[in-house]
Each structure stands twice: as C-alpha cells, then as structure tokens.
Phi, psi and omega in degrees: 000314173052226185287350178297340182283339183295123181079002184282156170259126190243142176241120177256098192290322179235076196301320182061254177266347183090008186298321181292314179295318180290326175296319177299315180299318181294340180261009172114004176299141182284324184207146179227131174249125181254135176234136171202150179276338185274125177297322180296316177299318182290329173297317179294319177301311180300319179297316180292324176298315180297319179299327179274353185056047184248015186306321184289345182250004187233150177224139182239127182233135179262139175148178177293128184306313179298319181293316180292318178299322178294319178296318179298315180297318179297331178275002178087009178274124179234153186235156178274327178223141171229127178260128183236094179236070185276170170304137183291152171062032179244000179085004183295319182298317179300319180294318181293317180293321176298319177299318180302326178286332181269313187210096188289139172259005179249146171288155172304132184088359179282165184238136167258121180252115187249130171252129183215165176291143177295346180273355180247136177281149172287132179295162177301136182273143178290164176304140179092356178247140182225129174284112184260340178197143176220123183236137179257134176231092184063241181268010182241142174239137175245122181251138176248113183247122179265134178262114185250359183294137176263000000 
C-alpha cells in the first residue's frame, strides 16, 4: 500500500479492534470509517481511537458490514481503501465482493484488501475488479483487488 495511503479515505469493514484502520491513519490516511456489528468491538475501537487521539478523523458505525457499506455507497460515499478481514468461513467475503459488483463503495482505482483463510478460494471477481496481488502468510492469504470501474 505504501504511500498510496497518505490522504486516503479508508473503510475498515470488520473493525474488530480497529487495528487496520488505525494503522492506516497512523500512516497518513485522512479519514477512517470503522464498521462492526458487535457493540463490544465498537467500544474497543472507540477506546483505541481515543488512545491515538484520532477522534476528529474517525467515524464508528454499527451494523452488518455489507449493509452499512451499501448504505454509504448509496449516499455517494466512496473510499480509496477498504479492508475486509471478517471472521473466516462465514460468507462475508463473498457478500462484500458481490456488493462491489452491484454498488461500489470504492472510488475508481481504489483497493479492496481481503484477508482470508488459505483453505478458502477467492470468489469470482465482478467486472471492473482485478486481483493485482495475492500473498500467503502461513494459513492466511491477503488479496489486493483494484476497482477500475468508472
């Protein structure tokens, strides 16, 4: 990702502790939106945002990541990066990628970064999406998908 994160608007789809979004912010992202369905996770995200003193650059939203991302896209909100690190084997990655094909939450040239189990295949990508890199780390694979649709 490197310097592409500087000034970027980031979406952390399955925030958990907020580590992916906050790491992006610490490396120069302009704004981060965190989504998680768990109230406990979002309490932890808010606490971590406060510890970083990043409140003015962060937003926390509760709900199902695909549903919230779809609402944001329908409202015209688009992101430069979206991190998708959901619980494994629950079908979340398939839902997020399908949403990207219907109603993108990414700007053209934006990236969806997916973390998945090495035992699960990446679903077929919709038109306008390109897998630009896939790296394996033990039992985990990280995929970088570029959204090129205009």
